[in-house]
N, C-alpha and C positions, 0 to 999 in steps of 0.2 A: 502492500499499500503504498501510497505517494506520502512523503513527509507536507505537513503545513506548508513549508518556505517552497519546498517543489509545488505545489497545487498554487501558490500565492504568484510564483513567476508565470507558470502557465496561462492562470488567467490574462497576467500583464500582456504575453503574445498575445492572447483573444484580443485583449482592449486596445492595442496598438491596431491589431487587423480591421479593428470596429471603428476605430476614433483616428487613429494619424493618418493612413493612408489618402496624399491627395489626388483629384481628379487631373485625369488627365487635364491640358493644357489645349485651349480653343485660341485661337485669334479675337481677340478684345477682352480677352480676361486680364487682370491684373499683374503685370510684371515687375517684380520687386528689385533694389540693385544689389539687393542678397537677404539670404534666406537661411535658418537651419537645415542641412542634409542628415538625415539621420533613419535608424529603421528600429526593431527593438533591441536593439542588442544596448545602447545607449538604456532602453527604460528598464530592459533587466538589471545592468550595473547599478541603476544609479539604486533602483527600488533593494535590489539586494545589498548596496553599501546600506542603506535606510535600516532595513531590517536589522541589522549589527549593533546597528543605535551607536557607532564611536563616536559621528557626527564631526569629529576635527580632522586632521589631516591623520593617514595610519596608511594599511595595505595598499589600497589604491594611487595613494600620492605617491607610495614610496616606487611605484607600479609603473607609472604614469612618467615620473623624473627617472628611473633608468631607460625606460622603454622611448623615449623622447632623445634622449643623449644618447642611445644610438642611432637610431637616425639622423640626428646629426652629426655622428661621426667625431664625439669629444668623449675625453675619458669621465670626467667628473660629472655627477647628475645634474639634471636641470632643477633650479628651485622654485619650487611653484609657488604660486603669488595669489593673491582673491583679484587683480586685475592687472591689463599690461599699464593703466597711470603707475600703479604701484610697483610694477615690473622696474618703470622708468627710474619713479625715486628712488629703487634700493640700489639700481645700476648706479646712479651720482652720488648718492650716500656714500656709496663701495670707498670712492674715489675721494671722500673727506677723511677718512681716516687716519691718524695720526700715526701709526705703523709704517705708512707709505712715506712718510719722511719729508724731503723736501720738493717729493711730486704729489704729494694731497694737496687735494684744491680748499682752498681757504675763503673766508669770504672774502671779498674784494677782487680775488682773480676772474678772470676770464674765460669765456668757453664761446667758440665759434659753432653757431647755428644759422638754422634760417626763420624767417619768419608766415613762408609760406608753405605751413604743414598744419599738425594737429597740435595743441595747445598744454598738451598733456608732456611732450617732449621740452619744452623750455620752463615750465611749472618750478621743478625741482629743482633749477639753476637760480631763478629768483628767491622762493624762496627761503634758500639756504643763505643767501647772499651772496651770491656771487655773480658773474654781471655778464648774459647773455648778449655776443655780438652778432651780427645778423647780417649776413649777404645772401646776394640777387639769388636768381634760382635761373636754368633754362629749358628754352622749350625746344622742344616736344619730348624730354625725357624728363623736366619738371624734379628735377634733382640739383642740388648745390653747385652751384658755379665756380668749379676748380682755382679757374680764374682766380678768384678774389682772397685763395686763400691763406697768400702773402702781404696782401694787402691789409687783411683783418688782423695779420699778427702784431703782439704786443709783448714786452716784455712781461706782461702779468697771465699772457696765456696758457691754458693749463692742458685746456681739452677743447675735442672734438664733440660734438652732439646734436645727429642728425640722423635722420629718416628714411628707408627706402620707400620710394613714393608709390601709394599702389601697385606695390608689387615689384616695380625696376631701381633694381639696386642703383645707388649712385655709383660714379667712378671711384670704386673701393681703390684701384692703384696708386691713383693720384691724391687720394685722400690717406690712405695707410703710407705712403713716400712722404707726404706733408708731416704727418703726425711723428713718422718715424728718424726723421729728420731733427723735427724741435725738442722730440722727446715729450711728446703729448699723447694722452690718451683719448682713445678712442671708443665713444658707445655707439653703437650699431642698433635703434629703433628697427626691429625688424616684426613690428607688430603689425604690419599690411605684407608684409613680405613672406613669411615662411614658405619653404619650398623650394624659393629663390636659390640660384644659382650664379657665383661668378668663379671668373680661372683668373686666378695669381699666380705669376710665377712659374706658369706652367701647368698648373693645380686648381680642378676646380674642389670647390665649397660653396658651405651653404652659406647664405649671407647669415650673419648674426655671429658667427666662428670666426672671424676674420680681422676684427679689430679686439678689442679687449674686453670688450663683456655688451652682449647682447640681448635685447629684450622679444616678447611677444604677449598680443592677445590671444584672449581666446571670449571674446564679446560675441554674441550668435550674428551678427554681421561677418565676423574674419575668417578665415581662412579653414578654422575648425570652432568648434564651442565647445565650453562647459555651463555657458549660460553668463557667468561671469568668470575670470579669469586669468592669469598671464605667469611667463616665464622670465626667468632673469637666465643665463650661462655664461660662462665662460674657460678657458681653456689654460687660466692663470690659477694655481692653487691656492698661494694666499688674497687671491680675489674672491675665489668661492668661499672662503672660510670667512673672510670680513662679512661678504655680500650675506652667508648664513646668517651671522649674527644679528646684523640690520634687518634680517626677514624676520627673523624671533627673539623680539623685545631688545636687541642689544647683547646678548648673555654672553659670556665667555663659555659655557658652556654647551657642548655639544651631541646632547643628550637627545635622543628623538622621543617626542610624545609618548609618555607614559613610562620611561624607562629611565631607572636610579643608576649611577655611579657607575656609566659607559665607559668612561676613562680606568676608572677606577682608584683613584685617587681624588674622589668628590672630600672628602675631610684632612688632606692632608699638604694644601696649596698655600702661597703665600701673595697674594692680591691686592696692588696698590697698595693700601693704608689699613686693609680692613684684618681682623686679629688673625693670627696665622692657623690656620683648621677652618676657615669660614666655610658653608657649604659653595662649593662652588657651582652648582644646580642654580644659586643663586648672586652670583656675582656677574658684573655687567661690564665689559671692554668698552662700549659702545652707545650713542645715544639710538637705540633702535625704535622699531615697532612693531605688533602684531600684525601682519598683514599675508598670515597662513591659507593657504586656503581648505575648504571642507572637504571629507575622503567625498563625500557624494558628487561634488563637481569631478573632482579625481576622477571620479568611477566613469562617468559619461564623457573625460577626455579617454581615456584609457581604450573605449570602442569607440571612438573618433579617431584617433590617433591608426587605429589598421587600416584604416577606410582612406589617410590621409594620404598618398601615392597615386591612388584614382581620382581627389579631389584636385589634386595638380597637375597632370594632366587633363582634366576636363575644363579647367579653366584655359590651360593654355591653348584647347580649342575652340573654345570658345571667341576666347580673344582673338584670333586667328582667323576664325571665320569673319569675325565682326568687320575686321580692319580690313580684309577683301572686298565685302560689301559695298564700303564707305569708301573706297580707291578711286570713283567715279565721282565723291565729290570733294573731292580733297584740295579743287582750285579757290572752295569758299570756306571748307573747315580744315585748320591742324590736325593731323591725325598723330597719336605718341607712338614713338618710337624705340627702343631697348635701347638701353645702353652697352656698349660695346662689351663683349669679351661676357656676355649675361644671361641667363636661361632664366627671363622671371617667371616666378608662381604670380599670373595678375590676380588685384584687388578687383580692380574696375579700368574701365575703360575711358580714358581722357580723351576730352573734344573743345578745343581753343576756336573760337567762331573769328574768322577775318573780320576785315574791314566789312560794312554790306550787309553784313548777320548779328543779329540780335541774339545772345543767352538768353535774354529775358522771354522773349518772344517764343527762340527754339525750347526753352525747357518747361513752358506753360503748354506751347502743342502739344509735346510728350506728355504730359502731364494730364493733358484731356484724353489722349490714346492709353489711361491706362499706362505707363509707363514712366517709374519711379526715374526721379534724377537725384544729383548729391552736388554741392558743389565742393571747390579741392579744400573741405575743411574750412580753416581762417582765412582763407586766403592770404591779407596783408593783417597777421596779430597783430601787430605794433598800433594796426587803427583803431582797435577793439576797445571797448568802456576799459576791460580791466588794466589797458594802459595810462588812461585818462590820466592819473595823479603823476605819471612819471614821463610823459610828452608832459606837463605840465612844468615840473622841476627841470627838465632833461637829464635826470639820473638815474640809475637802474638798469639801463643797456645803453648797446651803443650800434649805430649803425653805419655799413660800408659801403659807400654809394648809393645810391638812389633807390633800388630797389624795381626798378622800373619794370624790368621782367614780373615780379610780383606783384604788383599793383595793375598789370596785363592781365595775368590770370583769376584778381580777385573780381573783373569786370568781365572777363570775356572768356571764363572755363567751365567748363561744368563734366561731369561724367555719368553714368551707364554701368550697371551691373554686367558679370560675366562670373558669377557663382556656379559651383558642378551644377546645382541643381535644375539649370535651363537646358532646353532642347535649343537642337537647330533651327525649329518653327517658332522657337523666343527671338533667338537672336535675330531672323530673317526680317522676324513682325517690327524689331526696335532698327535696324536697318531701315526698312520700308519708309517707318514712321517720320526718319532722319530725310531723307531723300525725297521725300513727298514735299517737308517744308522747304530745303532747301533748292529744290528748280522749281 
């Protein structure tokens, strides 16, 4: 006779089939820019974890951290956190740790980045008291203009922190060479590019593993999902240890949740000015946070990760089909291009309107056709209300050049989806709607 748990899980399978299988797409149906792609396996894992009622990080978290590291080809497990924004926070704060000596980022130090992106790539820099230095981007790759790096450099520069835009890697060879030349840290915000690769020095590597620290997001629209969630990863053992501490309250102890005295020296150490033998489990070496993920989220991620390679291939297929379909209007629209030496895992398809084509009118047309559109995140971040006070004082950030391309993108660029749940008919319908408007 089946156990109660087996009966519950069998009912979950049945529930999925009755309530979660989507009807086949028909022209005229809503086409979202992104959506979750899942089956009963994610729901089974989620319920299995909930029945254990461990709730915090546990066996599914451990499994995902190891499995994702294996996928990325790195030795240390990834560090799961509760969002991609938290991943960026942990990555940045890791580089402020005192044990990094002269290379540690201090308040007032500068970090080169771009204003054409998502705000939480920049937020940790500002919140800590470091200074973001904004440089322009290029079209049609929508990534950092590497010719501006030397101009942005100052004696206070300590790092470069930028994202791979919508899956398209930035020029890692140029940025990495610049960082190596001046002994700067490189944080790769890989939240929109998981699965993208870049060939550097003859070796193909996953983005996020080429710089010092990489980050990912598992928010529902992203390449894979846990509902919420993110990850931090590095090939540097010292940075890994610091990042783990930053994620886990800032403590010095490396005991997993629910484990005591993993190191066998819990009561015999001397730390700071604490009494000798002070409980190592309550010794703090950093000003950290609690940014861990729940095991139920990780359970969903374990099932998603098994499907992930197929997700990447479908994204590539959808992007390539869409670009081929739109080639006939390339005289009116700027179509996206991959960075040389890269193989992107595309998050979306960026389109910039040339003179004579209104982005507002085109996106209104698409939305009227039930095709969801999105701007390229902040457009120009420094023009948002969050920068009002800093703009008044002229302090807290620095701009190199006039960000003219960033402003052009703010006014003329949008994107549509290529997520793996799309089929060829959806891709063709999006292309036809664009062509209809332009012609």
